[in-house]
C-alpha positions, 0 to 999 in steps of 0.5 A: 356325585357324593364321595361315597358313591365315587368310592362305591363305583370304584370299588365295584369296578375294581373288584369286577375287573379282578373277577372277570380276569380269573379262570373260574366261570362263576367268578367271571359271572360275578365280575360282570354282574358287579360291573353292571351294578357299577354302571347303574350306580354311576348312571343314577349318580350322574342324574343329579339331585332329586327333583319334582315329579314331571306331571304332579303340579306342572311345576317350573322346568328347572325343578323337574327331575331329568328322566334320561339317567333313570331310563338309561339305568333301567336299560343297563339293568335289563342288559346286565340281567340278560348278560348274567343269564347268558353267562350262567347258561354258558357256565352250566353247559361248561360244567355239564361237559367238563365237570368243572368251571375252570377255563382252560388254555386252548391247545391250538393257541399254545401250539401257535405260540410255541411255533412263533417262539421257535420262529423268533429263535431261528430268526435271531440266530441267523 
């Protein structure tokens, strides 16, 4: 794998992870898309150098290209496309219901965290 591909995959993974951890659903969708592109790029780079076509002239087995990374890359592209469409549908539904795309804290989670803090303070005081 060339050094440029390593930096491209590392950049896509880091930016994708940063976007996924944000509160905006549009950024989350873009982050998952970038992570999918990084996976495809890493799979294609792991296939090694290009080889001969498998059925062109019945060449030697060592020079034939390995089809497995290409098949895995195609599968990753399809899964990434499906996930992106699903997340876009969720983001649209969120926008229709709330008028925005920010993910808000769950009130029940806040209540449970508040009660846990109260129980810790009571336990430490005793």
